All heavy atoms as a GROMACS GRO file, in nm:
protein
  619
    1TYR      N    1  -0.828   2.899   4.832
    1TYR     CA    2  -0.737   2.784   4.808
    1TYR      C    3  -0.783   2.715   4.681
    1TYR      O    4  -0.692   2.675   4.597
    1TYR     CB    5  -0.751   2.691   4.930
    1TYR     CG    6  -0.666   2.562   4.903
    1TYR    CD1    7  -0.526   2.569   4.914
    1TYR    CD2    8  -0.724   2.446   4.877
    1TYR    CE1    9  -0.454   2.447   4.888
    1TYR    CE2   10  -0.654   2.333   4.861
    1TYR     CZ   11  -0.522   2.324   4.867
    1TYR     OH   12  -0.446   2.213   4.838
    2THR      N   13  -0.905   2.684   4.662
    2THR     CA   14  -0.954   2.614   4.541
    2THR      C   15  -0.924   2.690   4.417
    2THR      O   16  -0.887   2.642   4.315
    2THR     CB   17  -1.100   2.586   4.548
    2THR    OG1   18  -1.130   2.512   4.669
    2THR    CG2   19  -1.147   2.503   4.435
    3TRP      N   20  -0.935   2.830   4.420
    3TRP     CA   21  -0.908   2.909   4.302
    3TRP      C   22  -0.760   2.908   4.262
    3TRP      O   23  -0.726   2.894   4.147
    3TRP     CB   24  -0.956   3.051   4.329
    3TRP     CG   25  -0.915   3.149   4.220
    3TRP    CD1   26  -0.816   3.242   4.220
    3TRP    CD2   27  -0.967   3.148   4.083
    3TRP    NE1   28  -0.810   3.306   4.102
    3TRP    CE2   29  -0.902   3.258   4.020
    3TRP    CE3   30  -1.069   3.080   4.021
    3TRP    CZ2   31  -0.925   3.290   3.888
    3TRP    CZ3   32  -1.094   3.113   3.889
    3TRP    CH2   33  -1.024   3.209   3.824
    4SER      N   34  -0.677   2.919   4.363
    4SER     CA   35  -0.533   2.917   4.331
    4SER      C   36  -0.487   2.774   4.281
    4SER      O   37  -0.405   2.772   4.188
    4SER     CB   38  -0.448   2.950   4.458
    4SER     OG   39  -0.469   2.859   4.558
    5LYS      N   40  -0.550   2.678   4.336
    5LYS     CA   41  -0.517   2.538   4.284
    5LYS      C   42  -0.567   2.522   4.142
    5LYS      O   43  -0.497   2.468   4.051
    5LYS     CB   44  -0.589   2.438   4.375
    5LYS     CG   45  -0.543   2.296   4.352
    5LYS     CD   46  -0.598   2.206   4.457
    5LYS     CE   47  -0.550   2.062   4.438
    5LYS     NZ   48  -0.597   1.969   4.528
    6SER      N   49  -0.690   2.574   4.104
    6SER     CA   50  -0.735   2.574   3.971
    6SER      C   51  -0.651   2.651   3.880
    6SER      O   52  -0.625   2.601   3.759
    6SER     CB   53  -0.883   2.622   3.966
    6SER     OG   54  -0.968   2.533   4.038
    7LEU      N   55  -0.610   2.764   3.921
    7LEU     CA   56  -0.522   2.848   3.841
    7LEU      C   57  -0.382   2.783   3.814
    7LEU      O   58  -0.338   2.787   3.696
    7LEU     CB   59  -0.501   2.985   3.917
    7LEU     CG   60  -0.448   3.095   3.830
    7LEU    CD1   61  -0.533   3.127   3.714
    7LEU    CD2   62  -0.432   3.224   3.923
    8SER      N   63  -0.333   2.719   3.920
    8SER     CA   64  -0.210   2.651   3.904
    8SER      C   65  -0.218   2.538   3.800
    8SER      O   66  -0.135   2.514   3.717
    8SER     CB   67  -0.163   2.593   4.040
    8SER     OG   68  -0.045   2.512   4.024
    9LEU      N   69  -0.330   2.464   3.809
    9LEU     CA   70  -0.351   2.354   3.717
    9LEU      C   71  -0.369   2.403   3.574
    9LEU      O   72  -0.322   2.343   3.479
    9LEU     CB   73  -0.476   2.271   3.760
    9LEU     CG   74  -0.513   2.149   3.673
    9LEU    CD1   75  -0.400   2.050   3.673
    9LEU    CD2   76  -0.642   2.091   3.725
   10ALA      N   77  -0.435   2.516   3.562
   10ALA     CA   78  -0.456   2.570   3.430
   10ALA      C   79  -0.326   2.609   3.365
   10ALA      O   80  -0.304   2.589   3.245
   10ALA     CB   81  -0.552   2.697   3.437
   11PHE      N   82  -0.234   2.664   3.451
   11PHE     CA   83  -0.099   2.702   3.392
   11PHE      C   84  -0.021   2.576   3.353
   11PHE      O   85   0.051   2.578   3.253
   11PHE     CB   86  -0.030   2.784   3.492
   11PHE     CG   87  -0.071   2.929   3.500
   11PHE    CD1   88  -0.112   2.985   3.616
   11PHE    CD2   89  -0.068   3.008   3.384
   11PHE    CE1   90  -0.151   3.119   3.619
   11PHE    CE2   91  -0.108   3.137   3.388
   11PHE     CZ   92  -0.149   3.193   3.509
   12GLU      N   93  -0.037   2.471   3.434
   12GLU     CA   94   0.034   2.348   3.407
   12GLU      C   95  -0.012   2.284   3.272
   12GLU      O   96   0.064   2.246   3.183
   12GLU     CB   97   0.019   2.238   3.516
   12GLU     CG   98   0.096   2.272   3.635
   12GLU     CD   99   0.061   2.172   3.749
   12GLU    OE1  100   0.028   2.061   3.716
   12GLU    OE2  101   0.075   2.212   3.869
   13VAL      N  102  -0.145   2.289   3.251
   13VAL     CA  103  -0.200   2.238   3.130
   13VAL      C  104  -0.155   2.319   3.010
   13VAL      O  105  -0.126   2.270   2.902
   13VAL     CB  106  -0.356   2.227   3.142
   13VAL    CG1  107  -0.420   2.193   3.010
   13VAL    CG2  108  -0.400   2.117   3.253
   14GLN      N  109  -0.164   2.449   3.033
   14GLN     CA  110  -0.117   2.535   2.922
   14GLN      C  111   0.029   2.520   2.884
   14GLN      O  112   0.060   2.505   2.767
   14GLN     CB  113  -0.138   2.692   2.959
   14GLN     CG  114  -0.099   2.791   2.859
   14GLN     CD  115  -0.115   2.934   2.906
   14GLN    OE1  116  -0.134   2.952   3.025
   14GLN    NE2  117  -0.114   3.020   2.813
   15GLU      N  118   0.113   2.494   2.978
   15GLU     CA  119   0.252   2.465   2.950
   15GLU      C  120   0.270   2.338   2.876
   15GLU      O  121   0.348   2.326   2.778
   15GLU     CB  122   0.332   2.472   3.073
   15GLU     CG  123   0.360   2.605   3.133
   15GLU     CD  124   0.431   2.605   3.270
   15GLU    OE1  125   0.486   2.494   3.309
   15GLU    OE2  126   0.429   2.702   3.339
   16HIS      N  127   0.197   2.238   2.918
   16HIS     CA  128   0.200   2.109   2.856
   16HIS      C  129   0.150   2.119   2.705
   16HIS      O  130   0.213   2.065   2.613
   16HIS     CB  131   0.111   2.007   2.923
   16HIS     CG  132   0.104   1.868   2.860
   16HIS    ND1  133   0.201   1.786   2.856
   16HIS    CD2  134  -0.006   1.818   2.797
   16HIS    CE1  135   0.170   1.681   2.793
   16HIS    NE2  136   0.046   1.690   2.753
   17LEU      N  137   0.046   2.189   2.684
   17LEU     CA  138  -0.008   2.210   2.548
   17LEU      C  139   0.093   2.285   2.459
   17LEU      O  140   0.111   2.250   2.345
   17LEU     CB  141  -0.148   2.281   2.550
   17LEU     CG  142  -0.260   2.205   2.608
   17LEU    CD1  143  -0.382   2.291   2.618
   17LEU    CD2  144  -0.286   2.082   2.524
   18ILE      N  145   0.158   2.380   2.511
   18ILE     CA  146   0.264   2.458   2.441
   18ILE      C  147   0.381   2.366   2.394
   18ILE      O  148   0.424   2.369   2.288
   18ILE     CB  149   0.308   2.578   2.516
   18ILE    CG1  150   0.199   2.690   2.527
   18ILE    CG2  151   0.444   2.633   2.461
   18ILE    CD1  152   0.229   2.800   2.622
   19LYS      N  153   0.411   2.270   2.487
   19LYS     CA  154   0.527   2.172   2.452
   19LYS      C  155   0.480   2.075   2.343
   19LYS      O  156   0.559   2.037   2.258
   19LYS     CB  157   0.560   2.104   2.582
   19LYS     CG  158   0.637   2.188   2.682
   19LYS     CD  159   0.671   2.100   2.809
   19LYS     CE  160   0.746   2.197   2.904
   19LYS     NZ  161   0.773   2.117   3.032
   20ILE      N  162   0.356   2.032   2.348
   20ILE     CA  163   0.318   1.926   2.254
   20ILE      C  164   0.261   1.985   2.125
   20ILE      O  165   0.249   1.907   2.020
   20ILE     CB  166   0.221   1.825   2.316
   20ILE    CG1  167   0.086   1.894   2.340
   20ILE    CG2  168   0.278   1.757   2.437
   20ILE    CD1  169  -0.022   1.798   2.383
   21GLN      N  170   0.235   2.114   2.122
   21GLN     CA  171   0.170   2.170   2.001
   21GLN      C  172   0.253   2.152   1.872
   21GLN      O  173   0.203   2.121   1.770
   21GLN     CB  174   0.147   2.317   2.019
   21GLN     CG  175   0.089   2.381   1.902
   21GLN     CD  176   0.068   2.535   1.917
   21GLN    OE1  177   0.122   2.594   2.014
   21GLN    NE2  178   0.002   2.603   1.834
   22PRO      N  179   0.393   2.173   1.877
   22PRO     CA  180   0.468   2.164   1.746
   22PRO      C  181   0.462   2.020   1.689
   22PRO      O  182   0.448   2.013   1.564
   22PRO     CB  183   0.611   2.194   1.802
   22PRO     CG  184   0.599   2.274   1.923
   22PRO     CD  185   0.467   2.222   1.984
   23GLU      N  186   0.455   1.921   1.773
   23GLU     CA  187   0.452   1.783   1.712
   23GLU      C  188   0.316   1.760   1.647
   23GLU      O  189   0.298   1.711   1.536
   23GLU     CB  190   0.468   1.682   1.822
   23GLU     CG  191   0.467   1.540   1.768
   23GLU     CD  192   0.487   1.435   1.876
   23GLU    OE1  193   0.532   1.474   1.985
   23GLU    OE2  194   0.462   1.320   1.850
   24PHE      N  195   0.209   1.811   1.712
   24PHE     CA  196   0.073   1.794   1.653
   24PHE      C  197   0.062   1.879   1.525
   24PHE      O  198   0.004   1.828   1.432
   24PHE     CB  199  -0.033   1.832   1.755
   24PHE     CG  200  -0.070   1.731   1.851
   24PHE    CD1  201  -0.018   1.732   1.982
   24PHE    CD2  202  -0.156   1.624   1.822
   24PHE    CE1  203  -0.040   1.632   2.074
   24PHE    CE2  204  -0.183   1.522   1.914
   24PHE     CZ  205  -0.130   1.532   2.037
   25LYS      N  206   0.115   1.991   1.525
   25LYS     CA  207   0.110   2.080   1.404
   25LYS      C  208   0.189   2.013   1.290
   25LYS      O  209   0.138   2.006   1.178
   25LYS     CB  210   0.171   2.218   1.430
   25LYS     CG  211   0.157   2.311   1.318
   25LYS     CD  212   0.208   2.447   1.357
   25LYS     CE  213   0.200   2.542   1.240
   25LYS     NZ  214   0.246   2.675   1.267
   26SER      N  215   0.307   1.962   1.325
   26SER     CA  216   0.387   1.892   1.219
   26SER      C  217   0.309   1.771   1.169
   26SER      O  218   0.306   1.756   1.046
   26SER     CB  219   0.522   1.846   1.287
   26SER     OG  220   0.588   1.762   1.194
   27ASN      N  221   0.246   1.697   1.248
   27ASN     CA  222   0.166   1.579   1.200
   27ASN      C  223   0.056   1.616   1.122
   27ASN      O  224   0.022   1.558   1.011
   27ASN     CB  225   0.116   1.496   1.322
   27ASN     CG  226   0.229   1.425   1.398
   27ASN    OD1  227   0.341   1.407   1.340
   27ASN    ND2  228   0.207   1.385   1.518
   28LEU      N  229  -0.011   1.723   1.153
   28LEU     CA  230  -0.127   1.779   1.075
   28LEU      C  231  -0.079   1.825   0.938
   28LEU      O  232  -0.144   1.788   0.841
   28LEU     CB  233  -0.194   1.894   1.154
   28LEU     CG  234  -0.302   1.959   1.075
   28LEU    CD1  235  -0.426   1.869   1.045
   28LEU    CD2  236  -0.358   2.090   1.160
   29LEU      N  237   0.027   1.897   0.934
   29LEU     CA  238   0.079   1.946   0.809
   29LEU      C  239   0.119   1.831   0.718
   29LEU      O  240   0.096   1.834   0.591
   29LEU     CB  241   0.193   2.044   0.825
   29LEU     CG  242   0.161   2.176   0.894
   29LEU    CD1  243   0.290   2.257   0.930
   29LEU    CD2  244   0.060   2.254   0.805
   30GLU      N  245   0.179   1.727   0.773
   30GLU     CA  246   0.220   1.610   0.689
   30GLU      C  247   0.094   1.544   0.638
   30GLU      O  248   0.095   1.502   0.522
   30GLU     CB  249   0.300   1.512   0.772
   30GLU     CG  250   0.440   1.544   0.802
   30GLU     CD  251   0.521   1.447   0.883
   30GLU    OE1  252   0.482   1.327   0.873
   30GLU    OE2  253   0.602   1.492   0.955
   31ALA      N  254  -0.003   1.528   0.716
   31ALA     CA  255  -0.131   1.460   0.685
   31ALA      C  256  -0.192   1.546   0.566
   31ALA      O  257  -0.253   1.485   0.473
   31ALA     CB  258  -0.225   1.442   0.806
   32VAL      N  259  -0.200   1.668   0.582
   32VAL     CA  260  -0.258   1.758   0.474
   32VAL      C  261  -0.188   1.747   0.347
   32VAL      O  262  -0.245   1.729   0.238
   32VAL     CB  263  -0.264   1.907   0.524
   32VAL    CG1  264  -0.298   1.996   0.408
   32VAL    CG2  265  -0.356   1.918   0.631
   33GLU      N  266  -0.054   1.742   0.351
   33GLU     CA  267   0.026   1.725   0.225
   33GLU      C  268  -0.004   1.578   0.165
   33GLU      O  269  -0.016   1.569   0.044
   33GLU     CB  270   0.179   1.737   0.251
   33GLU     CG  271   0.217   1.874   0.274
   33GLU     CD  272   0.179   1.972   0.164
   33GLU    OE1  273   0.206   1.936   0.046
   33GLU    OE2  274   0.131   2.075   0.190
   34HIS      N  275  -0.013   1.478   0.249
   34HIS     CA  276  -0.044   1.345   0.200
   34HIS      C  277  -0.184   1.342   0.138
   34HIS      O  278  -0.203   1.284   0.027
   34HIS     CB  279  -0.031   1.245   0.308
   34HIS     CG  280  -0.053   1.099   0.268
   34HIS    ND1  281   0.034   1.034   0.193
   34HIS    CD2  282  -0.162   1.018   0.299
   34HIS    CE1  283  -0.013   0.915   0.175
   34HIS    NE2  284  -0.130   0.896   0.239
   35PHE      N  285  -0.272   1.417   0.198
   35PHE     CA  286  -0.415   1.420   0.148
   35PHE      C  287  -0.414   1.487   0.011
   35PHE      O  288  -0.491   1.450  -0.080
   35PHE     CB  289  -0.498   1.491   0.248
   35PHE     CG  290  -0.650   1.510   0.204
   35PHE    CD1  291  -0.728   1.402   0.197
   35PHE    CD2  292  -0.689   1.634   0.163
   35PHE    CE1  293  -0.861   1.420   0.155
   35PHE    CE2  294  -0.831   1.654   0.121
   35PHE     CZ  295  -0.911   1.535   0.114
   36LYS      N  296  -0.339   1.601   0.001
   36LYS     CA  297  -0.343   1.669  -0.123
   36LYS      C  298  -0.284   1.575  -0.243
   36LYS      O  299  -0.338   1.573  -0.355
   36LYS     CB  300  -0.243   1.782  -0.119
   36LYS     CG  301  -0.294   1.904  -0.046
   36LYS     CD  302  -0.195   2.017  -0.038
   36LYS     CE  303  -0.241   2.137   0.032
   36LYS     NZ  304  -0.137   2.244   0.038
   37VAL      N  305  -0.182   1.496  -0.218
   37VAL     CA  306  -0.128   1.399  -0.316
   37VAL      C  307  -0.234   1.290  -0.344
   37VAL      O  308  -0.255   1.263  -0.459
   37VAL     CB  309  -0.002   1.330  -0.263
   37VAL    CG1  310   0.043   1.221  -0.347
   37VAL    CG2  311   0.113   1.445  -0.252
   38ASP      N  312  -0.306   1.245  -0.246
   38ASP     CA  313  -0.408   1.144  -0.265
   38ASP      C  314  -0.520   1.195  -0.351
   38ASP      O  315  -0.562   1.129  -0.447
   38ASP     CB  316  -0.462   1.096  -0.133
   38ASP     CG  317  -0.372   1.003  -0.058
   38ASP    OD1  318  -0.269   0.965  -0.111
   38ASP    OD2  319  -0.394   0.977   0.064
   39VAL      N  320  -0.565   1.315  -0.328
   39VAL     CA  321  -0.665   1.381  -0.407
   39VAL      C  322  -0.626   1.402  -0.551
   39VAL      O  323  -0.701   1.374  -0.647
   39VAL     CB  324  -0.719   1.514  -0.344
   39VAL    CG1  325  -0.802   1.591  -0.440
   39VAL    CG2  326  -0.788   1.494  -0.214
   40GLU      N  327  -0.503   1.454  -0.566
   40GLU     CA  328  -0.452   1.473  -0.701
   40GLU      C  329  -0.444   1.342  -0.777
   40GLU      O  330  -0.486   1.335  -0.902
   40GLU     CB  331  -0.311   1.540  -0.694
   40GLU     CG  332  -0.250   1.576  -0.829
   40GLU     CD  333  -0.117   1.646  -0.811
   40GLU    OE1  334  -0.112   1.728  -0.725
   40GLU    OE2  335  -0.034   1.607  -0.891
   41THR      N  336  -0.399   1.239  -0.716
   41THR     CA  337  -0.392   1.107  -0.783
   41THR      C  338  -0.534   1.052  -0.813
   41THR      O  339  -0.556   1.009  -0.926
   41THR     CB  340  -0.327   1.005  -0.688
   41THR    OG1  341  -0.196   1.051  -0.662
   41THR    CG2  342  -0.310   0.869  -0.753
   42PHE      N  343  -0.625   1.071  -0.719
   42PHE     CA  344  -0.763   1.024  -0.745
   42PHE      C  345  -0.824   1.097  -0.872
   42PHE      O  346  -0.881   1.036  -0.951
   42PHE     CB  347  -0.844   1.052  -0.620
   42PHE     CG  348  -0.997   1.013  -0.638
   42PHE    CD1  349  -1.038   0.890  -0.627
   42PHE    CD2  350  -1.084   1.117  -0.673
   42PHE    CE1  351  -1.168   0.855  -0.641
   42PHE    CE2  352  -1.219   1.089  -0.693
   42PHE     CZ  353  -1.260   0.954  -0.673
   43VAL      N  354  -0.803   1.234  -0.872
   43VAL     CA  355  -0.865   1.306  -0.977
   43VAL      C  356  -0.802   1.262  -1.114
   43VAL      O  357  -0.881   1.250  -1.213
   43VAL     CB  358  -0.846   1.462  -0.957
   43VAL    CG1  359  -0.877   1.538  -1.080
   43VAL    CG2  360  -0.929   1.502  -0.845
   44LYS      N  361  -0.669   1.243  -1.120
   44LYS     CA  362  -0.606   1.202  -1.242
   44LYS      C  363  -0.672   1.059  -1.290
   44LYS      O  364  -0.700   1.044  -1.413
   44LYS     CB  365  -0.459   1.196  -1.230
   44LYS     CG  366  -0.387   1.333  -1.228
   44LYS     CD  367  -0.238   1.307  -1.209
   44LYS     CE  368  -0.167   1.447  -1.203
   44LYS     NZ  369  -0.027   1.431  -1.179
   45GLU      N  370  -0.675   0.972  -1.197
   45GLU     CA  371  -0.721   0.836  -1.229
   45GLU      C  372  -0.871   0.836  -1.268
   45GLU      O  373  -0.909   0.763  -1.358
   45GLU     CB  374  -0.702   0.749  -1.110
   45GLU     CG  375  -0.546   0.706  -1.094
   45GLU     CD  376  -0.525   0.626  -0.972
   45GLU    OE1  377  -0.624   0.585  -0.897
   45GLU    OE2  378  -0.410   0.586  -0.947
   46TYR      N  379  -0.947   0.924  -1.203
   46TYR     CA  380  -1.096   0.945  -1.237
   46TYR      C  381  -1.106   0.996  -1.377
   46TYR      O  382  -1.186   0.952  -1.459
   46TYR     CB  383  -1.163   1.026  -1.135
   46TYR     CG  384  -1.310   1.035  -1.158
   46TYR    CD1  385  -1.395   0.951  -1.098
   46TYR    CD2  386  -1.362   1.140  -1.235
   46TYR    CE1  387  -1.530   0.955  -1.111
   46TYR    CE2  388  -1.505   1.147  -1.257
   46TYR     CZ  389  -1.585   1.055  -1.192
   46TYR     OH  390  -1.714   1.065  -1.210
   47ASP      N  391  -1.019   1.103  -1.405
   47ASP     CA  392  -1.030   1.163  -1.538
   47ASP      C  393  -0.998   1.062  -1.651
   47ASP      O  394  -1.046   1.064  -1.765
   47ASP     CB  395  -0.939   1.282  -1.547
   47ASP     CG  396  -1.002   1.404  -1.472
   47ASP    OD1  397  -1.120   1.403  -1.434
   47ASP    OD2  398  -0.925   1.494  -1.439
   48HIS      N  399  -0.895   0.973  -1.626
   48HIS     CA  400  -0.841   0.886  -1.726
   48HIS      C  401  -0.918   0.749  -1.729
   48HIS      O  402  -0.920   0.684  -1.834
   48HIS     CB  403  -0.696   0.859  -1.715
   48HIS     CG  404  -0.613   0.986  -1.735
   48HIS    ND1  405  -0.623   1.062  -1.850
   48HIS    CD2  406  -0.524   1.049  -1.654
   48HIS    CE1  407  -0.540   1.162  -1.845
   48HIS    NE2  408  -0.476   1.158  -1.724
   49GLY      N  409  -0.982   0.704  -1.615
   49GLY     CA  410  -1.040   0.573  -1.618
   49GLY      C  411  -1.174   0.570  -1.549
   49GLY      O  412  -1.224   0.462  -1.505
   50GLY      N  413  -1.236   0.688  -1.530
   50GLY     CA  414  -1.361   0.700  -1.468
   50GLY      C  415  -1.488   0.662  -1.550
   50GLY      O  416  -1.471   0.619  -1.664
   51PRO      N  417  -1.604   0.682  -1.498
   51PRO     CA  418  -1.722   0.639  -1.569
   51PRO      C  419  -1.762   0.727  -1.683
   51PRO      O  420  -1.853   0.689  -1.759
   51PRO     CB  421  -1.828   0.647  -1.454
   51PRO     CG  422  -1.774   0.748  -1.356
   51PRO     CD  423  -1.626   0.729  -1.364
   52MET      N  424  -1.693   0.839  -1.699
   52MET     CA  425  -1.736   0.936  -1.802
   52MET      C  426  -1.663   0.914  -1.932
   52MET      O  427  -1.682   0.992  -2.028
   52MET     CB  428  -1.711   1.077  -1.759
   52MET     CG  429  -1.786   1.115  -1.628
   52MET     SD  430  -1.964   1.089  -1.646
   52MET     CE  431  -2.005   1.232  -1.749
   53GLN      N  432  -1.579   0.814  -1.943
   53GLN     CA  433  -1.511   0.786  -2.069
   53GLN      C  434  -1.607   0.750  -2.179
   53GLN      O  435  -1.709   0.680  -2.154
   53GLN     CB  436  -1.412   0.671  -2.053
   53GLN     CG  437  -1.284   0.713  -1.993
   53GLN     CD  438  -1.185   0.591  -2.003
   53GLN    OE1  439  -1.225   0.473  -1.992
   53GLN    NE2  440  -1.058   0.625  -2.017
   54SER      N  441  -1.584   0.800  -2.298
   54SER     CA  442  -1.681   0.768  -2.404
   54SER      C  443  -1.650   0.630  -2.457
   54SER      O  444  -1.537   0.581  -2.453
   54SER     CB  445  -1.659   0.874  -2.519
   54SER     OG  446  -1.525   0.874  -2.567
   55GLY      N  447  -1.749   0.569  -2.505
   55GLY     CA  448  -1.732   0.440  -2.569
   55GLY      C  449  -1.750   0.319  -2.477
   55GLY      O  450  -1.734   0.205  -2.524
   56ILE      N  451  -1.774   0.342  -2.343
   56ILE     CA  452  -1.784   0.229  -2.260
   56ILE      C  453  -1.937   0.203  -2.239
   56ILE      O  454  -2.019   0.281  -2.259
   56ILE     CB  455  -1.714   0.244  -2.122
   56ILE    CG1  456  -1.773   0.362  -2.043
   56ILE    CG2  457  -1.567   0.267  -2.152
   56ILE    CD1  458  -1.715   0.380  -1.906
   57LYS      N  459  -1.954   0.074  -2.217
   57LYS     CA  460  -2.098   0.033  -2.191
   57LYS      C  461  -2.150   0.080  -2.060
   57LYS      O  462  -2.077   0.112  -1.959
   57LYS     CB  463  -2.114  -0.122  -2.195
   57LYS     CG  464  -2.072  -0.186  -2.322
   57LYS     CD  465  -2.082  -0.338  -2.309
   57LYS     CE  466  -2.042  -0.393  -2.451
   57LYS     NZ  467  -2.055  -0.538  -2.455
   58PRO      N  468  -2.281   0.109  -2.047
   58PRO     CA  469  -2.346   0.159  -1.924
   58PRO      C  470  -2.310   0.076  -1.802
   58PRO      O  471  -2.283   0.135  -1.701
   58PRO     CB  472  -2.490   0.153  -1.953
   58PRO     CG  473  -2.503   0.164  -2.096
   58PRO     CD  474  -2.382   0.089  -2.149
   59GLN      N  475  -2.304  -0.060  -1.814
   59GLN     CA  476  -2.270  -0.140  -1.702
   59GLN      C  477  -2.129  -0.112  -1.655
   59GLN      O  478  -2.097  -0.108  -1.533
   59GLN     CB  479  -2.286  -0.288  -1.733
   59GLN     CG  480  -2.265  -0.381  -1.608
   59GLN     CD  481  -2.354  -0.356  -1.495
   59GLN    OE1  482  -2.474  -0.333  -1.507
   59GLN    NE2  483  -2.292  -0.354  -1.372
   60GLU      N  484  -2.037  -0.098  -1.748
   60GLU     CA  485  -1.892  -0.063  -1.716
   60GLU      C  486  -1.887   0.068  -1.648
   60GLU      O  487  -1.814   0.084  -1.552
   60GLU     CB  488  -1.816  -0.072  -1.843
   60GLU     CG  489  -1.669  -0.035  -1.825
   60GLU     CD  490  -1.588  -0.134  -1.736
   60GLU    OE1  491  -1.628  -0.247  -1.726
   60GLU    OE2  492  -1.478  -0.094  -1.683
   61ALA      N  493  -1.959   0.168  -1.700
   61ALA     CA  494  -1.962   0.294  -1.635
   61ALA      C  495  -2.011   0.291  -1.493
   61ALA      O  496  -1.970   0.352  -1.405
   61ALA     CB  497  -2.044   0.394  -1.717
   62SER      N  498  -2.117   0.214  -1.476
   62SER     CA  499  -2.181   0.196  -1.344
   62SER      C  500  -2.076   0.131  -1.242
   62SER      O  501  -2.062   0.168  -1.126
   62SER     CB  502  -2.309   0.120  -1.348
   62SER     OG  503  -2.364   0.094  -1.216
   63ASP      N  504  -2.013   0.034  -1.300
   63ASP     CA  505  -1.907  -0.046  -1.215
   63ASP      C  506  -1.794   0.052  -1.174
   63ASP      O  507  -1.749   0.058  -1.058
   63ASP     CB  508  -1.854  -0.162  -1.287
   63ASP     CG  509  -1.952  -0.275  -1.300
   63ASP    OD1  510  -2.062  -0.272  -1.235
   63ASP    OD2  511  -1.932  -0.363  -1.394
   64ARG      N  512  -1.747   0.136  -1.273
   64ARG     CA  513  -1.644   0.226  -1.240
   64ARG      C  514  -1.692   0.333  -1.145
   64ARG      O  515  -1.607   0.368  -1.058
   64ARG     CB  516  -1.590   0.297  -1.369
   64ARG     CG  517  -1.520   0.200  -1.470
   64ARG     CD  518  -1.474   0.276  -1.589
   64ARG     NE  519  -1.418   0.192  -1.689
   64ARG     CZ  520  -1.348   0.229  -1.793
   64ARG    NH1  521  -1.330   0.360  -1.818
   64ARG    NH2  522  -1.297   0.154  -1.874
   65LEU      N  523  -1.807   0.374  -1.160
   65LEU     CA  524  -1.859   0.475  -1.065
   65LEU      C  525  -1.864   0.424  -0.926
   65LEU      O  526  -1.819   0.492  -0.833
   65LEU     CB  527  -2.003   0.520  -1.111
   65LEU     CG  528  -2.070   0.625  -1.019
   65LEU    CD1  529  -1.983   0.752  -1.010
   65LEU    CD2  530  -2.210   0.663  -1.063
   66SER      N  531  -1.906   0.300  -0.913
   66SER     CA  532  -1.909   0.237  -0.780
   66SER      C  533  -1.773   0.225  -0.720
   66SER      O  534  -1.744   0.253  -0.596
   66SER     CB  535  -1.978   0.096  -0.788
   66SER     OG  536  -2.106   0.104  -0.822
   67MET      N  537  -1.674   0.180  -0.806
   67MET     CA  538  -1.538   0.168  -0.755
   67MET      C  539  -1.479   0.300  -0.714
   67MET      O  540  -1.416   0.314  -0.609
   67MET     CB  541  -1.453   0.110  -0.873
   67MET     CG  542  -1.303   0.087  -0.830
   67MET     SD  543  -1.199   0.037  -0.972
   67MET     CE  544  -1.198   0.182  -1.063
   68PHE      N  545  -1.497   0.408  -0.797
   68PHE     CA  546  -1.448   0.537  -0.762
   68PHE      C  547  -1.520   0.594  -0.637
   68PHE      O  548  -1.453   0.671  -0.558
   68PHE     CB  549  -1.450   0.633  -0.883
   68PHE     CG  550  -1.334   0.611  -0.976
   68PHE    CD1  551  -1.347   0.539  -1.086
   68PHE    CD2  552  -1.211   0.667  -0.947
   68PHE    CE1  553  -1.236   0.517  -1.167
   68PHE    CE2  554  -1.096   0.650  -1.024
   68PHE     CZ  555  -1.119   0.576  -1.138
   69GLN      N  556  -1.647   0.566  -0.623
   69GLN     CA  557  -1.716   0.620  -0.505
   69GLN      C  558  -1.659   0.560  -0.378
   69GLN      O  559  -1.644   0.629  -0.278
   69GLN     CB  560  -1.868   0.583  -0.515
   69GLN     CG  561  -1.945   0.642  -0.402
   69GLN     CD  562  -1.956   0.792  -0.396
   69GLN    OE1  563  -1.977   0.852  -0.501
   69GLN    NE2  564  -1.923   0.844  -0.282
   70LEU      N  565  -1.626   0.434  -0.379
   70LEU     CA  566  -1.568   0.369  -0.270
   70LEU      C  567  -1.433   0.431  -0.234
   70LEU      O  568  -1.404   0.455  -0.117
   70LEU     CB  569  -1.547   0.217  -0.286
   70LEU     CG  570  -1.680   0.131  -0.280
   70LEU    CD1  571  -1.642  -0.015  -0.330
   70LEU    CD2  572  -1.732   0.132  -0.138
   71ARG      N  573  -1.350   0.448  -0.337
   71ARG     CA  574  -1.220   0.517  -0.314
   71ARG      C  575  -1.235   0.659  -0.261
   71ARG      O  576  -1.156   0.700  -0.176
   71ARG     CB  577  -1.142   0.516  -0.443
   71ARG     CG  578  -1.091   0.378  -0.478
   71ARG     CD  579  -1.006   0.373  -0.606
   71ARG     NE  580  -0.900   0.466  -0.593
   71ARG     CZ  581  -0.831   0.517  -0.695
   71ARG    NH1  582  -0.871   0.492  -0.825
   71ARG    NH2  583  -0.735   0.608  -0.687
   72PHE      N  584  -1.327   0.736  -0.318
   72PHE     CA  585  -1.357   0.872  -0.271
   72PHE      C  586  -1.393   0.871  -0.121
   72PHE      O  587  -1.344   0.952  -0.043
   72PHE     CB  588  -1.466   0.929  -0.353
   72PHE     CG  589  -1.505   1.070  -0.311
   72PHE    CD1  590  -1.431   1.178  -0.355
   72PHE    CD2  591  -1.618   1.094  -0.224
   72PHE    CE1  592  -1.457   1.306  -0.312
   72PHE    CE2  593  -1.648   1.217  -0.189
   72PHE     CZ  594  -1.571   1.327  -0.233
   73ASP      N  595  -1.482   0.780  -0.078
   73ASP     CA  596  -1.521   0.773   0.051
   73ASP      C  597  -1.404   0.743   0.149
   73ASP      O  598  -1.405   0.776   0.271
   73ASP     CB  599  -1.634   0.670   0.074
   73ASP     CG  600  -1.764   0.704   0.002
   73ASP    OD1  601  -1.780   0.825  -0.021
   73ASP    OD2  602  -1.850   0.617  -0.020
   74GLU      N  603  -1.301   0.678   0.103
   74GLU     CA  604  -1.186   0.645   0.182
   74GLU      C  605  -1.087   0.762   0.193
   74GLU      O  606  -1.002   0.762   0.282
   74GLU     CB  607  -1.116   0.515   0.130
   74GLU     CG  608  -1.194   0.395   0.142
   74GLU     CD  609  -1.124   0.274   0.083
   74GLU    OE1  610  -1.010   0.292   0.023
   74GLU    OE2  611  -1.189   0.163   0.081
   75LEU      N  612  -1.106   0.861   0.104
   75LEU     CA  613  -1.016   0.972   0.120
   75LEU      C  614  -1.052   1.044   0.243
   75LEU      O  615  -0.983   1.104   0.311
   75LEU     CB  616  -1.037   1.072   0.002
   75LEU     CG  617  -0.978   1.030  -0.135
   75LEU    CD1  618  -1.013   1.135  -0.238
   75LEU    CD2  619  -0.834   1.002  -0.125
   0.00000   0.00000   0.00000
């Protein structure tokens, strides 16, 4: 009796997962696309306004590095 009940519950859970999988997959794919855009934007901004620009003072470079490190950690 316990085995058949466990088997029945396993099938119910499997059916539920199959039903909700498409929504989770869609959300995941959207999140990945959003992440790609965020990374691309971050890299462009880092390249144009990051701490490696020539001609800036060391303190300014350090400040920029801190700012970009915080943004990176939020990605």
